[in-house]
C-alpha positions as CSV (number, residue, x, y, z in Angstrom):
1,X,0.0,0.0,0.0
2,X,1.3,3.5,-0.8
3,X,1.8,6.4,1.6
4,X,-0.1,9.6,0.7
5,X,1.0,13.1,1.9
6,X,-2.2,15.1,2.6
7,X,-3.0,18.6,3.7
8,X,-6.2,19.7,5.4
9,X,-8.0,22.4,3.5
10,X,-9.8,23.6,6.7
11,X,-6.9,24.0,9.1
12,X,-3.7,23.5,7.0
13,X,-2.4,20.5,9.0
14,X,-0.1,18.3,6.9
15,X,0.0,14.6,7.5
16,X,0.7,11.3,5.8
17,X,-1.5,8.1,5.6
18,X,-0.6,4.6,4.6
19,X,-3.7,3.2,2.9
20,X,-5.0,1.6,-0.3
21,X,-5.9,3.8,-3.2
22,X,-9.6,3.1,-2.7
23,X,-9.4,4.6,0.8
24,X,-7.3,7.7,0.0
25,X,-10.3,9.9,-0.6
26,X,-12.0,8.8,2.7
27,X,-9.3,10.3,4.9
28,X,-10.1,13.0,7.6
29,X,-7.7,15.5,9.3
30,X,-6.4,14.1,12.6
31,X,-6.2,17.6,14.0
32,X,-9.7,19.1,13.3
33,X,-11.6,16.1,11.9
34,X,-12.4,17.8,8.6
35,X,-13.0,15.6,5.5
36,X,-11.8,18.4,3.2
37,X,-8.2,17.1,2.6
38,X,-6.1,17.3,-0.6
39,X,-3.1,15.3,-1.7
40,X,0.2,17.2,-1.5
41,X,2.8,16.8,-4.2
42,X,6.3,16.2,-2.9
43,X,9.7,16.4,-4.6
44,X,11.3,13.1,-5.6
45,X,15.0,12.6,-5.0
46,X,16.4,10.5,-7.8
47,X,19.9,10.0,-6.3
48,X,22.3,12.3,-8.1
49,X,23.8,13.0,-11.5
50,X,24.7,9.3,-12.4
51,X,21.0,8.4,-11.9
52,X,20.0,11.2,-14.2
53,X,22.2,9.9,-17.1
54,X,20.8,6.4,-16.9
55,X,17.3,7.3,-16.0
56,X,17.4,4.9,-13.0
57,X,17.2,5.9,-9.4
58,X,16.8,4.2,-6.1
59,X,13.5,3.9,-4.3
60,X,13.0,5.1,-0.7
61,X,11.1,1.9,-0.2
62,X,14.2,-0.2,-0.4
63,X,13.8,-1.7,-3.9
64,X,16.9,-2.6,-5.8
65,X,16.0,-0.7,-8.9
66,X,14.6,-1.9,-12.2
67,X,15.5,-5.1,-14.0
């Protein structure tokens, strides 16, 4: 299951949830209880210039890359 970075549209609280894609839109803010949350887009670190030249990077989830 993926981790989603969310932000509450009511109070601005930023939080992450680990859930299935079908449950992502059912999340509520843990601070204020609002159901008005949006997914935040975060930067991806692809691991330096050598990764840029090959198009391959390492995953923060511990995978060994592509085969």
